[in-house]
Every structure is written in C-alpha cells, then in structure tokens.
C-alpha positions, -999 to +999 in steps of 0.1 A: +000+000+000+030+023+005+040+021-031+004+030-042+005+061-019+039+071-033+026+068-069-005+088-061+016+115-044+041+118-073+012+118-098-006+146-080+027+164-075+035+162-112+001+176-121+005+205-097+040+213-110+028+212-147-002+234-137+021+260-120+045+260-150+015+266-173+003+295-151+038+310-151+039+308-189+005+324-192+016+353-168+048+358-188+029+360-221+004+385-206+033+405-191+050+408-224+018+415-243+008+444-221+041+462-221+055+450-188+090+445-201+110+476-211+133+477-242+164+480-220+173+478-183+189+513-186+156+528-198+137+510-171+161+523-145+158+559-159+120+557-158+120+545-122+145+573-112+123+599-129+091+587-114+105+585-078+126+617-079+120+639-048+098+670-053+117+691-028+148+690-007+154+701+029+182+726+031+200+729+064+215+763+073+252+763+065+250+738+037+262+749+003+232+752-021+231+726-048+215+729-082+178+739-079+155+710-075+128+725-097+152+740-122+130+732-152+100+750-138+119+782-130+135+781-165+101+776-181+087+805-160+115+828-171+111+817-208+074+824-208+077+860-196+041+872-191+030+836-184+055+831-156+028+833-129+006+807-147+036+785-152+046+787-115+010+781-105+007+751-128+040+736-115+038+743-078+007+761-065-020+739-082-011+711-057-030+730-030-048+759-047-063+736-074-070+705-053-102+715-036-088+712+000-112+729+024-097+761+039-074+768+010-085+794-015-089+777-048-081+794-081-112+813-094-131+812-060-140+849-058-156+846-023-126+829-008-101+853-024-119+885-017-109+890+020-073+881+011-072+905-019-084+933+004-053+929+025-032+940-004-006+925-027+022+932-003+007+911+024-001+883-001+035+884-014+050+884+021+029+854+031+036+835-001+073+841+001+078+835+038+049+811+046+018+816+067-007+797+087-043+809+082-074+807+104-082+772+090-049+760+106-035+749+073+001+761+067+011+778+034+047+768+031+072+794+021+074+796-017+049+768-020+075+744-005+101+751-032+129+772-017+146+775-051+118+796-065+127+832-069+107+859-052+097+872-086+083+838-096+062+837-064+049+872-069+040+864-105+021+833-093+003+854-066-006+880-093-019+852-116-041+837-088-054+871-078-062+881-113-079+847-120-100+850-088-115+885-090 
C-alpha cells in the first residue's frame, strides 16, 4: 500500500507542477503582451528614477546650495515671460490651490479670495514668500514648498491667482 500512496503522491505532485508551470507561462505572455517589459534595463532604471525623484529638498543652514530641484519649472517660467505666474502656478501652486482642499482658497473662487485680496498684494506676497498659517490652521509653506523659486516667480504666481480670482 505504501507504493500506491507514493505513486499517487508523485502523480498529484507532477500535475501540480505542470499546472504551476503553465500558469507561469501564461503570466509571462500576458506581461510581455501588455508592455510589462522595457526595451532595456537602462531605460527602465531611468524611468524609475524619474518617477521617484524627490519633489523638494530640505536645506540645512550652513549647507552649500546645490542645483535647484525645480530648475526646469523656473526656467520655463522665465522663458514664458508674461506667463511666468501661470507656469509657476501650474507647476507648484496647483497642488493646493487647485486641489479642492477645504480652507485653502482655490483658483477662481471669488468669495474665498476677496478677503485676502483686500489685505493688499504686499501682504499676499510676504505670506507666499515667507509662509503663513491661516485661520483654518493649514500652513502655506514658504514659496509653496520650493525654496529654489525666486521671489519674482512667487509674486507672479500670486498675481496670476489674484487676477484669476477677482
């Protein structure tokens, strides 16, 4: 009876292994068919690095500044001249002022922006450049969380939001 049990075990084991191999082949074919494999490992690595790049960097006082983290957005803002405010808004400010978060004035919301606009542009500039925590308790990080933005880029973004929200 022991040999019969052994044969039954090996028979079942063989069927299970063949079934797993077939499933593995199916998954590999599906993976290749739906673009799961990149043309080259270098390209795949570059895509991963691009997709996981940090959006900001903490700078400790005394450290030498490195190349700007958001260099592309500031270059685009400078290149677009009159559209610098819109470009900065689209690249940085939209994360909060276009997200619908309660307590944060959204672009185009006249009622939410009116009391802020009444305080004057100088107040808005100062708070956008240096940071501010409003009555809702939500902090506005200095320069939208990007210390590499120039004051002029921040002012242009404030002007764009004010103009779009009157």
